[in-house]
C-alpha positions as a printed Julia matrix, in Angstrom:
115×3 Matrix{Float64}:
 -26.14  13.71  -22.24
 -29.19  15.91  -22.71
 -27.73  18.44  -20.25
 -24.82  19.05  -22.61
 -27.27  19.73  -25.42
 -29.24  22.21  -23.27
 -26.07  23.99  -22.19
 -24.89  24.26  -25.78
 -28.31  25.52  -26.93
 -28.26  28.21  -24.23
 -24.81  29.33  -25.35
 -25.91  29.44  -29.0
 -29.04  31.46  -28.11
 -26.88  33.9   -26.11
 -24.44  34.34  -28.98
 -27.41  34.93  -31.3
 -28.62  37.69  -28.98
 -25.18  39.28  -28.83
 -24.57  39.24  -32.56
 -27.95  39.86  -34.16
 -29.96  41.94  -31.69
 -29.59  45.71  -31.78
 -31.12  46.57  -28.42
 -28.5   46.97  -25.7
 -30.7   45.36  -23.01
 -31.19  42.29  -25.21
 -27.43  42.05  -25.64
 -26.99  42.13  -21.86
 -29.64  39.41  -21.55
 -27.68  37.4   -24.13
 -24.61  37.62  -21.9
 -26.7   36.25  -19.04
 -27.97  33.38  -21.18
 -24.42  32.49  -22.22
 -23.27  32.41  -18.61
 -26.22  30.2   -17.59
 -25.32  27.78  -20.38
 -21.73  27.67  -19.16
 -22.94  27.09  -15.6
 -25.1   24.2   -16.76
 -22.16  22.64  -18.61
 -19.86  23.0   -15.6
 -22.36  21.49  -13.16
 -23.03  18.64  -15.58
 -19.32  17.84  -15.77
 -19.19  17.43  -12.0
 -22.21  15.13  -11.82
 -21.77  11.44  -11.12
 -24.77   9.07  -11.18
 -25.21   7.5    -7.76
 -22.58   9.82   -6.33
 -22.15  10.65   -2.67
 -21.43  13.98   -1.04
 -17.73  14.92   -1.08
 -17.16  14.39    2.65
 -14.93  11.62    3.95
 -16.55   9.65    6.76
 -15.5    6.38    8.38
 -18.24   4.58    6.44
 -17.09   5.71    2.99
 -13.33   5.86    3.57
 -12.55   3.01    1.15
 -15.02   3.93   -1.6
 -14.8    7.72   -1.42
 -12.7    8.21   -4.55
 -14.94   5.95   -6.62
 -18.32   7.4    -5.69
 -17.88  10.99   -4.55
 -19.12  13.9    -6.64
 -16.51  16.45   -7.74
 -17.07  19.65   -5.72
 -14.82  21.87   -7.86
 -17.41  22.67  -10.6
 -19.92  23.64   -7.92
 -17.45  26.04   -6.34
 -16.55  27.49   -9.74
 -20.21  28.04  -10.62
 -20.94  29.74   -7.29
 -18.02  32.1    -7.87
 -19.11  32.66  -11.46
 -22.66  33.55  -10.39
 -21.32  36.32   -8.16
 -19.08  37.62  -10.94
 -21.96  37.48  -13.45
 -24.17  39.46  -11.12
 -21.6   42.24  -10.85
 -20.96  42.25  -14.6
 -24.7   42.47  -15.3
 -25.12  45.32  -12.82
 -22.2   47.19  -14.4
 -23.52  46.6   -17.92
 -27.0   47.8   -16.97
 -25.61  50.92  -15.32
 -23.6   51.67  -18.46
 -26.76  51.11  -20.53
 -28.61  53.61  -18.33
 -25.86  56.19  -18.84
 -25.91  55.59  -22.6
 -29.69  56.04  -22.66
 -29.44  59.29  -20.71
 -26.84  60.61  -23.14
 -28.11  59.26  -26.48
 -31.85  58.75  -25.73
 -31.73  55.34  -27.42
 -30.66  51.78  -26.67
 -30.4   50.82  -30.34
 -26.74  50.09  -31.07
 -27.26  50.87  -34.75
 -28.14  54.48  -33.91
 -25.09  54.97  -31.69
 -22.62  56.19  -34.28
 -19.83  57.64  -32.19
 -18.35  57.05  -28.79
 -18.71  59.69  -26.14
 -16.46  60.54  -23.24
Protein backbone atom coordinates (compact mmCIF):
# COMPACT_ATOMS: atom_id res chain seq x y z
CA UNK A 1 0.00 0.00 0.00
CA UNK A 2 2.80 2.43 0.84
CA UNK A 3 4.31 1.85 -2.62
CA UNK A 4 1.21 3.32 -4.23
CA UNK A 5 1.57 6.40 -2.04
CA UNK A 6 5.24 6.81 -3.00
CA UNK A 7 4.47 6.40 -6.70
CA UNK A 8 1.69 8.97 -6.48
CA UNK A 9 3.92 11.40 -4.56
CA UNK A 10 6.63 11.07 -7.23
CA UNK A 11 4.09 11.82 -9.95
CA UNK A 12 2.79 14.85 -8.05
CA UNK A 13 6.34 16.17 -7.50
CA UNK A 14 7.07 15.73 -11.22
CA UNK A 15 3.92 17.58 -12.23
CA UNK A 16 4.87 20.36 -9.79
CA UNK A 17 8.26 20.64 -11.51
CA UNK A 18 6.67 20.74 -14.96
CA UNK A 19 4.07 23.35 -14.11
CA UNK A 20 5.73 25.70 -11.65
CA UNK A 21 9.46 25.63 -12.42
CA UNK A 22 10.79 27.98 -15.08
CA UNK A 23 14.18 26.37 -15.70
CA UNK A 24 14.12 24.00 -18.67
CA UNK A 25 16.49 21.49 -17.01
CA UNK A 26 14.22 21.31 -13.96
CA UNK A 27 11.28 20.63 -16.25
CA UNK A 28 13.20 17.76 -17.86
CA UNK A 29 14.01 16.43 -14.39
CA UNK A 30 10.30 16.64 -13.58
CA UNK A 31 9.57 14.42 -16.58
CA UNK A 32 12.07 11.90 -15.21
CA UNK A 33 10.46 11.98 -11.77
CA UNK A 34 7.02 11.38 -13.30
CA UNK A 35 8.28 8.39 -15.24
CA UNK A 36 9.94 6.91 -12.13
CA UNK A 37 6.65 7.26 -10.25
CA UNK A 38 4.84 5.47 -13.05
CA UNK A 39 7.48 2.73 -13.04
CA UNK A 40 7.04 2.27 -9.31
CA UNK A 41 3.27 2.00 -9.70
CA UNK A 42 3.57 -0.54 -12.52
CA UNK A 43 6.06 -2.73 -10.64
CA UNK A 44 3.87 -2.57 -7.54
CA UNK A 45 0.86 -3.78 -9.50
CA UNK A 46 2.78 -6.87 -10.59
CA UNK A 47 3.96 -7.76 -7.08
CA UNK A 48 2.45 -10.70 -5.24
CA UNK A 49 3.45 -11.46 -1.64
CA UNK A 50 5.05 -14.88 -1.46
CA UNK A 51 5.08 -15.09 -5.24
CA UNK A 52 7.27 -17.40 -7.28
CA UNK A 53 9.17 -16.67 -10.47
CA UNK A 54 7.01 -16.91 -13.61
CA UNK A 55 8.55 -20.14 -14.91
CA UNK A 56 6.56 -23.36 -15.09
CA UNK A 57 8.45 -26.31 -13.63
CA UNK A 58 7.23 -29.81 -12.79
CA UNK A 59 7.22 -28.88 -9.09
CA UNK A 60 4.91 -25.86 -9.47
CA UNK A 61 2.72 -27.06 -12.34
CA UNK A 62 -0.46 -27.22 -10.24
CA UNK A 63 0.05 -24.04 -8.22
CA UNK A 64 1.65 -21.85 -10.87
CA UNK A 65 -1.39 -19.69 -11.59
CA UNK A 66 -2.03 -19.06 -7.90
CA UNK A 67 1.47 -18.06 -6.82
CA UNK A 68 3.38 -16.75 -9.82
CA UNK A 69 4.30 -13.09 -10.15
CA UNK A 70 2.97 -11.27 -13.22
CA UNK A 71 5.93 -10.63 -15.57
CA UNK A 72 4.10 -8.16 -17.83
CA UNK A 73 4.65 -5.03 -15.66
CA UNK A 74 8.35 -5.84 -15.44
CA UNK A 75 8.61 -6.07 -19.22
CA UNK A 76 6.65 -2.83 -19.64
CA UNK A 77 8.90 -1.00 -17.18
CA UNK A 78 12.07 -2.24 -18.89
CA UNK A 79 10.75 -0.99 -22.22
CA UNK A 80 9.68 2.27 -20.65
CA UNK A 81 13.13 2.85 -19.13
CA UNK A 82 14.70 2.63 -22.58
CA UNK A 83 12.11 5.00 -24.04
CA UNK A 84 12.58 7.44 -21.12
CA UNK A 85 16.32 7.45 -21.66
CA UNK A 86 15.91 8.40 -25.31
CA UNK A 87 13.30 11.06 -24.51
CA UNK A 88 15.57 12.58 -21.84
CA UNK A 89 18.54 12.61 -24.22
CA UNK A 90 16.43 14.29 -26.90
CA UNK A 91 15.03 16.85 -24.45
CA UNK A 92 18.51 17.68 -23.14
CA UNK A 93 19.87 18.10 -26.66
CA UNK A 94 16.99 20.44 -27.48
CA UNK A 95 17.72 22.36 -24.26
CA UNK A 96 21.36 22.72 -25.33
CA UNK A 97 20.29 24.09 -28.72
CA UNK A 98 17.89 26.51 -27.04
CA UNK A 99 20.65 27.71 -24.70
CA UNK A 100 23.03 28.24 -27.62
CA UNK A 101 20.41 30.28 -29.46
CA UNK A 102 18.75 32.21 -26.59
CA UNK A 103 21.54 32.19 -23.95
CA UNK A 104 18.99 31.28 -21.27
CA UNK A 105 17.14 28.24 -19.96
CA UNK A 106 14.41 30.31 -18.30
CA UNK A 107 11.16 29.55 -20.10
CA UNK A 108 9.72 32.90 -19.03
CA UNK A 109 12.38 34.74 -21.02
CA UNK A 110 11.79 32.70 -24.18
CA UNK A 111 9.11 34.82 -25.80
CA UNK A 112 9.04 33.55 -29.35
CA UNK A 113 9.74 30.31 -31.12
CA UNK A 114 12.66 30.08 -33.45
CA UNK A 115 13.16 27.94 -36.52
